[in-house]
N, C-alpha and C positions, 0 to 999 in steps of 0.2 A: 492389505489387499491382494497380496501377490499370489496367493493361492487360491483366490477365488474370484469370480465377477464382480464389479462395480454394480449395484441394483439401481436403476434410474427409474424415476417417473417423471413424464412431462405433464406441464399443466397448462394449458391455452388453449383458448376459444375457436382458435383457427385451426381446422383440419388440416388444412396445408402445412403448417408448421409442425404439426405434431406428427404428421406423415415424413415430411422431410429431415427433420431432427431425429425421430425414430430410427430413419435409413443411415444417417449418417454414425449414429453412436453404435447401432448394431454393427457396421461394417466395423469395428474394434473389437478382436476376440476377448478383451477383458473387459467388456461392457455389456450389460445385460439389461434392455428397457423392459420393467416388468407391468408397467402399465401407464395407460395416457389418460387423461381428463380433460373434459372441456371446460370445467370450471374448479375453484377451491373446495365448493361444498360435496362435488362428486369426487374430488381427490382424497379428502377426509373419510370420506365412506370406502374407499378402496384401501386406504393405508390402514384401515382396523385390520384388514386381512393380512397384509404385509407392507412393513414401514420399509421404505427405500433408502439406500445409502445416500443418495443425492436425489435433490428435485431440481428440474429446470423450469422457471414458471416465466409468464407474462405476468406486466403490470395492470394491463386494462382488461378486465377479465367480468364477465357477469355475475352477479350475486354476492360476489364477494372479490375485493380489488386484490390485487398480488400484494401491495403494501400490507393489508391488513392481515392476509392469509401468512406472510412470511413473519410479521410481528407474533401471530399466534402459534405459527412453529417453531420458534424460537423461545417463546415463554412455556411451552409446554412438553417440547421433544425436540430440542436443539439439531438440527440436521441440516448440512450444507446444502446451500441453495445457489444455484447458478441462475441470473436473471437474464432473459432474451427480450429486447423491450425495443419499440421504436420511437419512445419518449424521451431518450436521450438529445433526439435532434430539437422537437419543440416542446419539452417539457423537463429540462436537465433535473430541476429542482425533484421531480418523483424518483429519478433514478438516483440521485444522491439518496433521498429517504430510504431507498432499498440497501444501498450500501452501509447507512448508518444504523439499520436496524438488521443488520445481520449478514447481506446476500455476499458468499464470499467474491462472487466475479460478476461482470456484467457483459453481457455481448449486445450491441446496438445492432437492432436491424433497421432495414429502410422501409419506408412505406409502399416504395414501388419497386418492383424485380427482387420481390422476396424470395422467390421458389432458386432465383439463379445466385442470390447472396448467399442463402443457407445452404446451397452445394458448395458454391466455392470457400466457405466458410466453415465446412465441415470437421477441419483438423482443429481449428482455433476451437470447435463447440468439442471435441474431443479431448483438448488439451485440459479445456475449462471444468468439464468433468471430473478428469483425473486427478487435476489438482485440486478439485473441491473435496474430495475422496479422502484426501490426506489431511485436511484440516482439522486442528487439534478445537472441537467443539466445548472443550471445557472453558478453553479463554476465548472462543471466538465470538465477537460482536459485531465488527464491519471490515471491509475487505475494499481494495480497488480492482480495477481489471487484471485478467491473466496473461500472464505474460505471455509473449506470441513469439512463434518461431523464425527468426529473422536471424541474420547475420550477427553475431556477437561480438561488435568494437570495444575496445578499451577505451579508458579515459583520454588515451594518447590524442583519440579523434579531437579533443576539445582543448586539451593544453598538454604541454611537457611537464614531465616531474619535476622534482625540486633537485637541484643541484648542488645546492648548498643549505644550511638551515638558515631559516627565518630569525629575525632579532629574540636572542634568548628569553627576553623579558621586556614587556612592554606593559603599560596602564592601561590598555582595552584588550579584554580577552573574550573571548566567544566560545560558544557551545555550538557544536554540531551534531545534528539528529537525522538518522536514515532509517526509512521504516518502509513498508510495504504491506503484504496481506495482514491485514487486523489491526494495520498500525492509525486507522482514524480513530476508533475506541482506544487506542493505546495511547496515542498523544493527547486526548483529552484527559484519560488518566492524570498524564505527567503537567500538562501544563496548567490545568486547571489548579494545581496545588503549589504552582509556583508564586511567592511574594512579588510586587509591583517593580521592586528593586533588584531581580534577577538579572544575571550577565543576558546579554545580546545574543539572541538564537536564532540561528539560521537552519531551517530544515528541508528536506526532500522525502516528500510521501510520494510513492508511485500512485498518480491519480491522473485521469485523463483532462485534458482542455476543457476549462469551464467548470469543472468542478473544484478546483483548488480555491477559487474566491468564495464560494459559497460556504466551503468547510472552513475558512480563515475568518470568515464573518462569523459564524457560529461560532465557533472557537471564542473569538475576540468578546461575543455576547457573554461567556461565561467564564471567562479568565480576568485574574487583576492585571497580570500583564497586556498589553496590545498585541494582539495576531493579525497578521494581515497578509495578504498575496504580496508578495516580492516584486518592485519593479526595477529597472535598470537603473543602477546608481542610489538605490538606499544605503543609507548609512546603518550599520550595525550598532544598537547603543542598547544601555542596560535599559530592562521593562518592554522590548520590544521581539517579538517573534517573527521572522519573514519565513514563509513558506514559499517555496519554489512553484512558479506557475505550471501547471499540466503542459506539457507540449513545448517547453523550454527548459534548458539547462540554466543551473543557478552556479555560479562559482564565487569564492571570496577572492576580495583583491583588498590591497593597500592602498590610501589613496593619502599620501604622506604619514600622520602617525594615525590615521583613523581606518577602520575596516568600512568597506561598501560591499556591494554585490554587482557582479556581472550576470544579467540576465539575458542569455543569448540563445539564436536557434543554432542547431546542429545535428549530427546524425543521432541515430540510438546508440546509446552506449550500453552495454549489457544488456540490450534489447528495451530499454527504457530511455525516455526523456520525460521529464527530470531524471538524471541517474546520481544514485547516492556516490558512487565511486568517484563520478566528476567533481561534485560536491568537496568530497574528503581530501582527493587529491589537492585543490585549491588551498585547501585548509590547511594541509601539510605544508603546502608551498609557501603560503603567505605568514600563518600564523603561528606554525611550528609548537613551541612548548607554550604557547597562549592559548592553548585552545583544549578542550573536552571533548572526544569522541564519544558517541551514543551510537549502538547498532540495535535496532530493535526487532519485533516479528515480522517476518518477510519471508516469501519464498525466491530460492535460487541465489546467488551468491553476491549481487550488484552492493559493493560497498566492503566488500571484505579486504581487496587489494587494496582500497584507498585507505580504511582503517590501521592497515600495514604502515603505509607510508606516513599516516600522521603518529602512530607509534614510533616508528623510525626519527622522526622528526621531533619527538622530546613531550607531544601531548600525550595526556591522560586519556584512557579507553576502557569505555563500558560497553558490556552488551546484557542484553536481557536475557534471563534464565530461560530455560527449555518449558518450564512447566508453566510460566504465565505467558508464553509466547502464543499465538495461534499456530504459528509455522514456524520450525525454529533454524529454517533454512540460512539466512543471513548472518545472523549471529553465530550457528556454528561453524560456518564456512570460515569468519572472522576469527573465533576460537582456533580453528585447525593451524592457520596460517600463523599462530603466536602475537595475533596483531592486539590481544584485549588485555587488558591489567586486572580487570574485575567482572565478574560475572555476576549479577545481582537481580531479584525479582523486581516486577513491574512497578510494585508499589514504593519500593525504596529507591527509585530514579529520581524521583523529587528531589529529597534529601541530598542526594549524591549531588546534584546540578548547585545546590544551594551551599554544601560545604565546599564544593570547588571553588566558587564564588568569593567564600570566605577564606580561601589559602590553605584549606584543610587537605 
């Protein structure tokens, strides 16, 4: 998209939202708002003449709700969609459904002070659209919130790097997974294929507060292993996957001969909380060669340096390949650092986890 403008259509029943979002997007010389529509049916009619590169849509709309519209688009003509909705405040389930249906990102708008909020959030809206335009729609199924332009701290903000190797081998082993854009569906594809005897798993999926609990519950209903949102002090045991709660960092620690998780507040690391780098550094520090690290689809570079530390500590490391990623950012950066032992497609990752648990 470097040589042409990103064509955007805005679908929202609020004339104010359409106006303010249009103004925000057209302030970027690389973006063109080709049309607006007050509901999905009007939008579909306009899209017959000119299909947008990115859609910005609301959830609550007349004649067809945004979730239904999103599912229709993904089934018939997969297109990057940014959801701009107020439902995250009082109906988080609907916004989570948007992520699960294939939205690339969510912008939560308030019920009051909407105009000033949208004007203040114009950079976030532009960033969300630009990020969405880069999504790999052949692999796209779901996505969390976009990265925000904030100071970029490293994992040093939460814990220091290892100064010596962890125990060379223990009877307990752990699998650490980090992912972002496209990760909700990628994790489902991996975790649903794992047997109940799988090694304990710790996961960071970039996802906002309140969403990770629902996401874990949904996966728990689908998987043979138990999946739940992590709580401080939870033990990492076979047959259990712990997902870092949105808005909190998760770190692996040792408690005697056992692995447990430390769930803690702290600053954004790589503009994320939870951060993959924080989890991976803790795994390098406390598990070392007793761990398997997997970095999957995601925008940016969170997790790349942490995986490099895991690799240096003797852990086995895997990256998801470009063809099966929604966005190849995170795996690509880890590969560039020389942090990855093996690059494989998404559908091969479950078998790699099982093989690692068997000592292969």
